[in-house]
BAMARBA-704529 format. One record per atom (N, C-alpha, C, O): residue in three letters; x, y, z. Coordinates in steps of 0.2 Angstrom, whole numbers, plus 2048, in hexadecimal, padded with zeros to 3 digits. Example, Ala and Ser with C-alpha at 12.3 -4.5 7.8 and 13.67 -1.06 7.14 Angstrom:
ALA8427E4827ALA83E7EA827ALA8427F0827ALA8477EF82ASER8407F5823SER8447FB824SER840800827SER843806828
//
This chain:
MET7F07DB7E7MET7F07E27EAMET7EF7E67E4MET7F27E67DELEU7EA7EB7E4LEU7E97EF7DFLEU7EB7F67E1LEU7E87F97E6LEU7F07F97DDLEU7F28007DFLEU7F08057D9LEU7F28047D4ILE7EB8097DBILE7E780C7D6ILE7E88147D6ILE7E78177DBASP7EB8167D0ASP7EB81E7CFASP7EF8217D5ASP7EE8277D6HIS7F581E7D7HIS7FA8227DBHIS7FE8267D6HIS8048257D5GLN7FB82C7D4GLN7FE8307CFGLN8008377D1GLN7FE83A7D6SER8068397CESER80983F7D1SER8058457D0SER80584A7D5GLY8008467CBGLY7FC84B7CBGLY7F684B7D0GLY7F58507D4LEU7F38457D1LEU7EE8447D6LEU7F18457DDLEU7ED8487E2PHE7F78437DEPHE7FA8447E5PHE7FA84B7E7PHE7FA84D7EDGLN7FA8507E2GLN7FB8577E4GLN7F485A7E7GLN7F485F7EATHR7EF8567E6THR7E88587E8THR7E78557EFTHR7E18577F2VAL7EB8517F2VAL7E984D7F8VAL7E98527FEVAL7EE8567FFGLY7E4852802GLY7E3856807GLY7E285380EGLY7E1856813ASP7E184C80EASP7DF849814ASP7E4846818ASP7E384481EMET7EB846815MET7F0844819MET7F7847816MET7F6849810PRO7FC84781APRO802849817PRO805845811PRO80583F811LEU80784880BLEU808845805LEU80E840806LEU80E83B804PRO81484280APRO81983D80BPRO81783780EPRO81983180DPHE812837813PHE80F832816PHE80B82D811PHE80C827811LEU80783080DLEU80382C808LEU808829803LEU807823802ARG80D82C801ARG8128297FCARG8168247FFARG81681F7FCALA818824805ALA81C81F808ALA817819809ALA81A813809ASN81181A80BASN80D81480CASN80B810806ASN80B80A806ALA80A814801ALA8098117FAALA80F80D7F8ALA80E8077F5ALA8158107F9ALA81B80C7F7ALA81C8067FBALA81E8017F9ALA81A807801ALA81B801806ALA8177FB804ALA8197F5805LEU8117FD802LEU80C7F7800LEU80F7F47FALEU80F7EE7F9ALA8127F77F5ALA8157F47EFALA81B7F07F1ALA81C7EA7EFTHR81F7F27F6THR8257EE7F8THR8227E87FCTHR8257E27FBALA81D7E9800ALA81A7E3804ALA8187DE7FFALA8187D8801ALA8147E07FAALA8127DB7F5ALA8177D77F2ALA8177D17F1THR81D7DA7F1THR8237D77EETHR8257D27F3THR8277CC7F1LEU8267D47F9LEU8297CF7FELEU8247CA800LEU8277C4801ALA81E7CB7FFALA8197C6801ALA8177C27FBALA8137BD7FBARG81A7C47F5ARG8197C07EFARG8117C07EDARG80F7BA7EBILE80E7C57EDILE8077C67EBILE8067CA7E5ILE80A7CF7E4PRO8017C87E1PRO8017CC7DBPRO7FF7D47DCPRO7FB7D57E1VAL8017D87D8VAL8007DF7D8VAL7FD7E17D1VAL8007E07CCILE7F87E57D1ILE7F57E87CBILE7F57EF7CCILE7F27F17D1THR7F77F37C7THR7F77FA7C8THR7F37FD7C2THR7F37FA7BCTHR7F18037C2THR7EE8077BDTHR7EE80E7BETHR7EF8107C4ALA7ED8127B9ALA7ED8197BAALA7E881C7B6ALA7E681A7B0SER7E58227B8SER7E08267B5SER7E282B7B1SER7E58307B3VAL7E282A7AAVAL7E482F7A5VAL7EB8327A7VAL7EC8387A8PRO7F082D7A7PRO7F782F7AAPRO7FA8357A5PRO7FF8387A7GLN7F883579FGLN7FB83A79AGLN7F884179BGLN7FA846798GLY7F38427A0GLY7EF8487A2GLY7F284B7A8GLY7F78497ABPRO7EE84F7ABPRO7F08537B1PRO7F184E7B7PRO7F48507BCASN7ED8487B7ASN7EE8447BDASN7F58417BDASN7F783F7C3GLY7F98417B8GLY80083F7B8GLY8018387B8GLY7FD8347B9PRO8088367B8PRO80A82F7B8PRO80982C7BFPRO80982F7C4LEU80A8257BFLEU80A8227C6LEU8118247C9LEU8168257C6ILE8118257D0ILE8178267D3ILE81C8207D2ILE81A81A7D2PRO8228217D1PRO82781C7CEPRO8288177D4PRO82A8117D2GLU8278187DAGLU8288137DFGLU82480D7DEGLU8268077E0ILE81E80E7DCILE8198087DBILE81C8027D7ILE81D7FD7DAHIS81F8047D1HIS8217FE7CDHIS8297FD7CFHIS82B7F77CDHIS82C8027D1HIS8338007D4HIS8337FB7D9HIS8377F77DAASN82E7FC7DEASN82E7F87E4ASN82A7F17E3ASN82B7EC7E6ALA8267F17DDALA8227EB7DBALA8247EA7D4ALA81F7EB7D0PRO82A7E87D2PRO82B7E77CBPRO8277E27C7PRO8277E17C1HIS8247DD7CBHIS81F7D87C8HIS8187DB7C7HIS8147D77C4ALA8177E17C9ALA8107E47C8ALA80E7E47C1ALA8127E57BDLYS8087E37C0LYS8057E37B9LYS8017EA7B9LYS7FC7EB7BCTYR8037EE7B4TYR8007F47B3TYR7FA7F37ADTYR7FB7F07A8VAL7F47F57AFVAL7EF7F57AAVAL7EC7FC7A8VAL7EA8007ACPRO7ED7FE7A2PRO7EB8047A0PRO7E480579FPRO7E080079EARG7E180B7A0ARG7DA80C7A0ARG7D881079AARG7DC814797ARG7D2810798ARG7D0814792ARG7CB819794ARG7C681B791GLY7CD81D79AGLY7C982279CGLY7C48217A2GLY7C18257A5GLU7C481A7A4GLU7BF8187A9GLU7C181B7B0GLU7C781A7B1ILE7BD81E7B3ILE7BE8217BAILE7BF81B7BFILE7C381B7C3ASN7BA8177BFASN7BA8117C3ASN7BE80C7BFASN7BC8097BAALA7C480A7C2ALA7C88057BFALA7C47FE7BEALA7C67FB7B9TRP7BF7FD7C2TRP7BC7F67C1TRP7B77F77BBTRP7B57F17B9ASP7B67FC7B8ASP7B27FD7B2ASP7B77FB7ABASP7B47FA7A6ASN7BD7FA7ADASN7C27F87A7ASN7C27F07A7ASN7C47ED7ACPRO7C07ED7A2PRO7C07E67A1PRO7C77E37A2PRO7C77DD7A5ASP7CC7E679FASP7D37E47A0ASP7D57E37A7ASP7D97DF7A9PHE7D37E97ABPHE7D57E97B2PHE7D27E37B6PHE7D57E07BAVAL7CB7E27B5VAL7C87DD7B8VAL7CA7D67B6VAL7CB7D27BAALA7CC7D57B0ALA7CF7CF7AEALA7D67CE7B1ALA7D77C87B3ALA7DA7D37B2ALA7E07D27B5ALA7DF7D07BCALA7E37CC7BFVAL7DA7D37C0VAL7D97D17C7VAL7D67C97C7VAL7D97C57CBLYS7D27C77C2LYS7CF7C07C2LYS7D57BC7C1LYS7D57B67C3ALA7DA7BE7BCALA7DF7B97BAALA7E47B77C0ALA7E77B27C0THR7E47BB7C6THR7E87BA7CCTHR7E57B47CFTHR7E97B07D3GLY7DF7B37CEGLY7DB7AD7D2GLY7DA7AE7D9GLY7D87AA7DDLYS7DB7B57DBLYS7DA7B77E2LYS7D37B97E4LYS7D07BC7DFGLY7D17B87EAGLY7CA7BA7ECGLY7CA7C07F1GLY7C57C37F2THR7D07C27F3THR7D17C77F8THR7D57CC7F5THR7DB7CB7F2LEU7D37D37F5LEU7D67D87F2LEU7D87DD7F7LEU7D47DF7FCILE7DE7E07F7ILE7E17E57FBILE7E17EB7F6ILE7E57EB7F1ILE7DD7F17F7ILE7DD7F67F2ILE7DF7FD7F6ILE7DD7FE7FBALA7E38017F2ALA7E58087F4ALA7E480C7EEALA7E68097E8GLY7E28127EEGLY7E28167E9GLY7E181E7EAGLY7DF81F7F0THR7E28227E5THR7E18297E6THR7DD82B7E0THR7DF82A7DATRP7D782E7E2TRP7D58307E8TRP7D182B7ECTRP7CE8267E8THR7D182B7F2THR7CE8267F6THR7C68267F4THR7C38207F4SER7C382C7F4SER7BC82C7F2SER7BA82A7EBSER7B48297EAVAL7BF8297E7VAL7BD8277E0VAL7C18217DEVAL7BE81C7DDCYS7C78227DDCYS7CC81D7DACYS7CC8167DFCYS7CD8117DCLEU7CB8177E5LEU7CB8127EALEU7C480F7EBLEU7C38097EAALA7BF8147ECALA7B98127EEALA7B580E7E8ALA7B28097EAPHE7B58117E2PHE7B180E7DDPHE7B38077DCPHE7AF8037DCPRO7BA8057DAPRO7BB7FE7D9PRO7BA7FA7DFPRO7B97F47DEALA7BC7FC7E5ALA7BB7F87EBALA7B47F67ECALA7B27F07EDILE7AF7FB7EBILE7A87F97EBILE7A67F47E6ILE7A27EF7E7SER7A87F57E0SER7A77F17DASER7A97EA7DBSER7A67E57D9ALA7AF7E97DEALA7B27E37DFALA7AE7DF7E4ALA7AD7D97E3VAL7AC7E27E9VAL7A87DF7EEVAL7A27DC7EBVAL79F7D77ECHIS79F7E07E7HIS7997DF7E3HIS79A7D87DFHIS7957D47DEASP7A07D77DDASP7A27D27D8ASP7A47CC7DDASP7A67C77DAGLY7A47CC7E3GLY7A57C77E7GLY7AC7C67EBGLY7AE7C17EETYR7B07CC7EATYR7B77CC7EDTYR7B67CE7F4TYR7B27D27F6GLN7BB7CC7F8GLN7BC7CF7FFGLN7C17D47FEGLN7C67D37FBVAL7BF7DA800VAL7C37E07FEVAL7C67E4805VAL7C17E6809PHE7CC7E5805PHE7CF7E980APHE7D27F0807PHE7D67EF803ALA7CF7F580AALA7D17FC807ALA7D67FF80CALA7D5800812VAL7DC800809VAL7E280380DVAL7E180B80DVAL7E380E809ILE7DE80D813ILE7DC814813ILE7E2819813ILE7E281E810ASP7E7817817ASP7ED81C817ASP7F281B812ASP7F781E812ALA7F181780DALA7F4816807ALA7F0819801ALA7F28187FBSER7EB81C803SER7E68207FESER7E5827800SER7E6828806GLY7E482B7FCGLY7E38327FEGLY7DE8367FAGLY7DD8347F4THR7DB83B7FDTHR7D683E7F9THR7D68467FBTHR7DB8487FFTYR7D284A7F9TYR7D38517F9TYR7D1854800TYR7D285A801SER7CD850804SER7CB85380BSER7CA84E810SER7C984880ELYS7CB850816LYS7C984B81BLYS7C284981BLYS7C084381DMET7BE84E819MET7B784C819MET7B5847814MET7B1842815ALA7B984880EALA7B8843809ALA7BA83C80BALA7B7837809GLN7BF83C80EGLN7C2835811GLN7BD832816GLN7BC82C815GLU7BA83681AGLU7B683381FGLU7AF83181CGLU7AD82B81EILE7AC834818ILE7A6832815ILE7A782C810ILE7A382880FTHR7AD82C80DTHR7AF826809THR7B082080DTHR7AD81A80BLEU7B3820813LEU7B381B818LEU7AC818819LEU7AB812819GLU7A881C81BGLU7A181A81CGLU79E817816GLU79A811817ARG79F819810ARG79C81680AARG79F80F809ARG79B80B808VAL7A580F809VAL7A8808807VAL7A780380DVAL7A67FD80BMET7A7805813MET7A5800818MET79E7FE818MET79D7F8819HIS799802816HIS793800815HIS7927FB80FHIS78D7F780FALA7967FC80AALA7967F7804ALA79A7F1806ALA7997EC802GLY79D7F080CGLY7A07EA80DGLY7A87EA80DGLY7AB7E580EVAL7AB7F080BVAL7B27F080BVAL7B57F1812VAL7B27F5816VAL7BB7EE813VAL7BE7EE81AVAL7C37F381AVAL7C87F2816PRO7C37F981DPRO7C97FE81EPRO7CE7FB822PRO7CD7F8827VAL7D47FC820VAL7DA7FA823VAL7E07FF822VAL7DF80481EASP7E57FF826ASP7EB803825ASP7F1800823ASP7F17FA823THR7F6803821THR7FB80081DTHR7FF7FC822THR8017F6820ALA8007FE828ALA8047FA82DALA8017F382EALA8047EE82FSER7FA7F382FSER7F77ED830SER7F77E882ASER7F87E282BVAL7F77EB824VAL7F87E781EVAL7FF7E481EVAL8007DE81CLEU8047E881FLEU80B7E5820LEU80B7DF825LEU80E7DA823SER8087E082ASER8087DB82FSER8057D482DSER8077CF82EGLU7FF7D582AGLU7FC7CF827GLU7FF7CC822GLU7FF7C5821LEU8037CF81ELEU8067CC818LEU80D7C981BLEU80F7C4818GLN8107CC820GLN8167CA822GLN8157C3826GLN8197BF825GLN8107C382AGLN80E7BD82EGLN8137BB834GLN8117BA839THR81A7BB833THR81E7B9838THR8257BD837THR8277BF832TRP8287BE83DTRP82F7C183DTRP8347BC83CTRP83A7BD83AASN8327B583CASN8377B083BASN8377AE833ASN8357A9831ARG83A7B3830ARG83B7B2829ARG8417B6827ARG8437BB82APRO8447B4821PRO84B7B781FPRO84B7BE81DPRO8507C181EASP8457C181BASP8457C8819ASP8427CC81FASP83F7D181DALA8427CA825ALA83F7CE82BALA8427D582BALA83E7D982CALA8487D682AALA84B7DD82AALA8487E1825ALA8477E7826GLN8467DF81FGLN8437E381AGLN83C7E581CGLN83A7EA81BTRP8387E0820TRP8327E2822TRP8337E7828TRP82F7EC828ALA8387E782CALA8397EC831ALA83A7F282EALA8377F7831GLU83E7F3829GLU83F7F9825GLU8387FC822GLU837802822LEU8347F8820LEU82D7FA81ELEU8297FD823LEU826803822TYR8297FA829TYR8267FD82FTYR829804830TYR825809832ALA82F805830ALA83280B831ALA83181082CALA83081682EGLU82F80E826GLU82D813821GLU826815822GLU82481B821VAL822811824VAL81B812826VAL81981682CVAL81581A82DVAL81D814831VAL81D817838VAL82381983AVAL82881583DPRO825820838PRO82C822839PRO82F821840PRO835820841SER82A821845SER82D82084CSER82F81984DSER833818852TYR82D814849TYR83080E849TYR83780D848TYR83B80984BARG83A812844ARG841812843ARG845813849ARG84A81084ALEU84281784ELEU845818854LEU846812858LEU84B81185BLEU84180E858LEU84180785BLEU846803858LEU84A80085CLEU847803851LEU84C7FF84ELEU853801850LEU8587FD852GLU854808850GLU85A80B852GLU85C80A859GLU86280885BSER85880A85ESER859809865SER85B802866SER85F80086AHIS8577FD863HIS8587F6863HIS85F7F4861HIS8637F1864ALA8617F785BALA8687F6858ALA86D7F885CALA8727F585DLYS86C7FE85FLYS871801864LYS8727FD86ALYS8777FB86CALA86C7FA86DALA86D7F6873ALA8707EF871ALA8747ED875GLN86F7ED86BGLN8737E7869GLN87A7E8869GLN87E7E486BGLN87C7EE866GLN8837F0865GLN8867F086CGLN88C7EE86DVAL8837F3871VAL8867F4877VAL8877ED87AVAL88D7EC87DVAL8837E9879VAL8847E287CVAL88A7DE879VAL88E7DB87CLEU88A7DF872LEU8907DC86ELEU8967DF871LEU89B7DC871ASP8967E6871ASP89D7E9874ASP89F7E787AASP8A57E687CGLN89A7E687FGLN89C7E4886GLN89E7DD886GLN8A37DB889GLU89B7D8881GLU89E7D1881GLU8A57D187EGLU8A97CD880LEU8A67D6879LEU8AD7D6877LEU8B27D887CLEU8B77D587CLEU8B07DD880LEU8B47DF885LEU8B67DA88ALEU8BB7D988DASP8B07D688CASP8B17D1891ASP8B67CC88FASP8BA7C9892SER8B57CA888SER8B97C5885SER8C07C7885SER8C57C2886GLN8C27CD884GLN8C97CF884GLN8CC7CF88BGLN8D27CF88BARG8C87D0890ARG8CA7D0897ARG8CC7C9899ARG8D07C889EGLU8C97C4896GLU8CA7BD899GLU8D17BB897GLU8D37B5898
//
């Protein structure tokens, strides 16, 4: 998983989706990578400048993530250390999200496809300055062979099954990405509690 340029300064320019939505999705990807035990590589574009630092959730949620500094390259794939870090994982499939979608996501995604990787671009965990920019970027990356996906679908593919000990943590991730899903969890929990309460009452009457 490559989380590219999710920076506090760049986030202020995002115009194609609500900022809290973008931030929650990027953070959820980091958490999912930790739960699924897949490598994470991060990088930032001139973090000492107006683009700002990476949002703290990225490395907080994925403490195993490897940060690769750049020397001014706009396309992270133009940085040899970044490419070397990707190759070192031994993986041939990449999940990429970045801000801006039209630059920080699109450029390395297309470059990685050119180098033989299968690339999935998480569009709703990436943000850019306008809906128009997002739409034409989607056309561009799809034409290059990049597969667009959304955060919830990535979570589901990484989770694979509900029959796992950390299932509750995955459910919480869905609630962060799809807020209405929390209502589903709450109603289910309430229904379970009603059943338990009734069973308790029945046992006391016996």
